[in-house]
N, C-alpha and C positions, 0 to 999 in steps of 0.2 A: 217708793217701794211697793210693788204689787202684792196682792193678798197671798199669792202662791209663794213668793219669796219671803214674805213676812212670817208665814206660818212654818216655813222650813227651819226658821231660827228658834233657838231656845229663848223664851221670854222670861222675864222676872216672875210673871204670873204662873209659869210652870212649876215654880217652887213655892207657891202660896198655900198648898194643901187643898185647893179647891178643885174644880172640874178639870182644868187643864193639867193639873199635877196628877190627878188620877188617870187621865187619859195617857199621859206620858209613861207612867208606871206600867199600865196595862199593855201599851204598844211596844215599848222597848225592853221591858224586863219580864213580866209575867208570861207573855207569850213565848219568849225565847227560852227562858230557863225552865218553865213548865214542869214543876214537881210538886208533890202533895204538900210538903212543908211550906214552900213559898206561897202556893196558891191560897192558903188560908188567910194571908195578908194580916196576921196578927202582929202585935208589937214585938213578939219574940218568937223564934222557932223553938219547938219542943222536940229534943232529940233523945232517944233512948240508947245508952251506951253501957259498956261494961269493960273493966280493965283500966290501965293507966292512960291518961289523956296528955297529949301535948297541945299547947295553945299558943298562938302567935298572932301578932298584929303588925301591919306595915302600912305605909303611906307612899304613894307614887305620884311624882311631880315632874316626870321626864319632859324635856323640851328639846325637839319637837315631839308631839304626841304620836306621830307616825314616823318611823325610821326604817332603814333597810333591815329586813328580817323580822319585823314585829311592830307592835304599837303599845300604847299604854295599857290596853286591856289585857293582851297576852302577857305583858310584863307583870301585871298585878297578880294574875292567877299563878304564873310560873314562880314568881318570887315568893309568894305566900306558901305554895305547895313545897317549894325547896327548903324553906325555913323549917317546916314540919319534918321533911325528910331528913334534915341534918340531925335530928334527935332520933332517927330510926323509925319515925312514926309513919303510918299509912294514912295519908290525907282523907278525911271523912267529909267535911263540909266547910264552906266558906261563907262569910258575909261580904257584901259588896256595897260600899257607900261612895256616892259621887258628889263632888262639888263642881258645878257646871258654871262657867262664865256666861253671862247673858250674850246672846248673838252666836253661840256655837251652832253651826248647821246641824240639824237633826240627822241628815244623811251621814255625817262624820260620827255622831253618837251611835247610830245604827250600826255602822261598820265596826266600831269598837266593842259594842255589846255582843255582836256576832263573833268577834275574835275572842271575847271572854268565854263565850259558850263553846267554842271549838277548843280552846285550851283546857277548859274544865272537863270536857269529854275525854281528852287525851290523859289527863291526870286521873280521871275516875272520881271526880269530886263533885258535890252538889252545891249550888248557890241556894242557901236556905233563907236568907234574910238580907235586908239592906236599907239604904236610905238615899234620898236625893235632895240636894240643896242647890238653888240657883242664886248666884251673887251678881252684883252689878258689874257691868263691863269695866275692866281695869282691876277689879279686886281679885281676880284669879288669872292664870294663863291657860285659857281654854277649858282645861279639865284636870282636876286632881281626883285621885281615887285612894280610898282607904279600905283595907281589907282586914278580916281577922279569920283565922283558920283553926280548926280542931282536927286532931289526928289520934289514932290508936297506936300505942307503942307495944310491940310484941313482947311476950314474956322473955326474960333472960337477955334482953337488950339493955345495955347501959352505956350510952354514948354521951360524952361531955368533953368540953374543951380542957377540962382539968385532968384527963385520964392518961395522957401521954406519958410514956416511960422510956428511959434510956435503952437504946437498942432497937426501938420501934422504927419502922420504915414509913416514909412519907410518899404517898401516891397523889398524882394530879390527874384528873379525868380527860384533859385535853388542852389544846392551845389557849393561851391567855390573851386578853386585850381586845377581842373582837367586838364586844358590845360597846365599850367606851369609845373606840375609834369610829364605829359605825354611826353612833349618835352624834359625835362631834363632826364627822364629815357631813352629815345631813344639816346640822344646825348652822355650820359655818359655810356651807356651799362648796366644800372641797370635793374634787374629783380625782379618782385614781384610775390607773389603767386596768387594775383587777377589781372585781366586785368585792366590797367589804360589807358583810352582813353581821348583825347582832347574833350572838350565840344563844339568845333567850330560848330557854327550853325547860321542860319539867324533868326533874332528876329522880323522882320517887320510884320509878321502875328500876332504874340503875341501882339505887340504894337497896331495894328489896332483893335484887339478884345478888348483890354483894353480901347481904346478910344471910342469904340462903347457903352460902359456902362458908361463912364464918360469922357467928354471932358475937365474936370478940373484938370487933372494931372498936378502937379506943375513941377517936374523935372524927367528926365530920364537920365540914364548914364550907359554905359557898363563898368564894372570894368576890364579893360585890364591891361596894364602895371601899376605896383604898387598895383594891387589888390583892394579888397573891402576897405581896410583901407585908401589908398590914394584917392579913389573916394569919400568916405564920407567926408574926410578932404576938398577936393576941393569944394563939395557942401556946407559944413558949411561955408567956407570962402566966397564963392560967394554970399551966401544969408545972411551972417552976423548973423548966428544963431549957436547953438550947437546941436549936435546930440547924443542921447543916445541909445545904442544897448544892447542886451542881448546875451551873448556868447552861451547859451544853445539853443537859437532860430536860430543861424546861421547854416544852414546845411552844413556839410562837410562829404564827403564819407570816410569810415573807411580807405580805402586804401590810400587816400591822408593824413589823419591824421598820419597814420603809416609811410609813406614816409617822411613827414615833421619832425616827431619825430626823425627818423633815421638820417636825414640830418641837423637837427638843424634849420629848417625853420618854419615860422609862416604862416599858411594858409591865414590869413588876408591879407598878402602882395604878394600872388601868383597870377599870371595873369590868366584871364578867357577870353574866346572868344566866349561864348554862354550864357552869363548871363547878366541881367540888374538889376539896382537899380531904384526903383520908389519912389518918395515922393509925397503923395497924401493927399487930405483933409481927416481928421479922419472919417467923415461921409460917405465917399465913399470907405474906405479901404476894407471892407468886400466884397462888390460886385465886386470890381476889383480883389481881391484875388480869388474869386470863378471862375471868367472867366479865370484867369491865370491857375488855376488847370485843366481846360478843354483843354488847349493847350499842345501839346507834349513837348514844351520847357519851360513850366511853372508848370509841374505836382508836382514838390517839392517846389513850391514857399512858402514863409513864411513871416509873419510880424515880423520883427527883432528889431524894435525900433521906436523912435519918435523924433520929432524936439522940441527943447527947446529954451527959450529966454536967459537964463543965460549963461555966459562964451562963448560969440559968437566966432565962429571959431574953437571951440574945439570938439573933438569926444571922448566920454567916453563909456567904455563897462563895464557892470555888469558881472562879471565873474561867473563861475559855483559855486564857493564857497561863493558868495555873496559880494565880495569886488569890488571896482571900479578901472578900469585901464584906463589911458589916452591912446588913440590909436592915435599915431602921423602918419604923412605922411612918406612914404618910403624915406630912405636916402640911396643913392647908388642903385645898381641893382644886387641882389643876383642871378638872373636868366637872364643872357644876351641872346639876340637873340631869344626871345620867340614869336616875331610877325614880 
């Protein structure tokens, strides 16, 4: 191995806290994210805020780390920002911690950090602190990312999975299943005649626009692991209500339907990373749906069902042939490592 090839790889010494570690932080993080809070390089960032805070944390272990429509860096920022947005919060700042497997090419790390920065700029969020660890080859799968995020919740906004009421309407921001199938196709080397890309995207701007026309949104949730079916079950149980949806109103791209049919999967259980479910008062549903359609991440939004009082905790779907099907929560994980 020549010197140029050797030093393009992440070495265990890059995680030692010594000179190479400091050079790595300076080269890949400080220069890219470049903001006063991070530039201090203190053990914690000091942030001045007022009002109600939303705080979330998540870890990302997707395999492969690059997939159609995104990579683990974009996924980490969008996923964390979306978790904040689901409480109605405006994302303010994020932490970024990486566990890097020895041998990861620095060129790949550079690409991922640039992707983090691009996504953060779209969200309007600042990376203010972080950490880097390097583990021996075989102790991780290339790269794991942990994030934490803080956001500000506007006054008069009270969004929770326990707020749904009978008579409310259920909105979905767009077609389901794109992310899970895109990751699976890349990991397993599957090819399709049409392009399948992850829907990985930040939803905070969409949520802000929805709240501008109605601060009375009851519930917001992004249907990630477990897909739409699991998310609806969670909401039904939290609010002690039942939810009825209509299969023909749930948007699914033809390529995802074809892939699921070939693989024996159900789109209702496939992960998404750029969609949201909203439960809203019936009298506000139309105006919220209209504003969703004007946002690039809600163009294909649909009213897919309603909240009912009978059989609390249950989700039922009216199928295309007119029968009723109980939609249960996901058991097991048919698509491991999708986030």
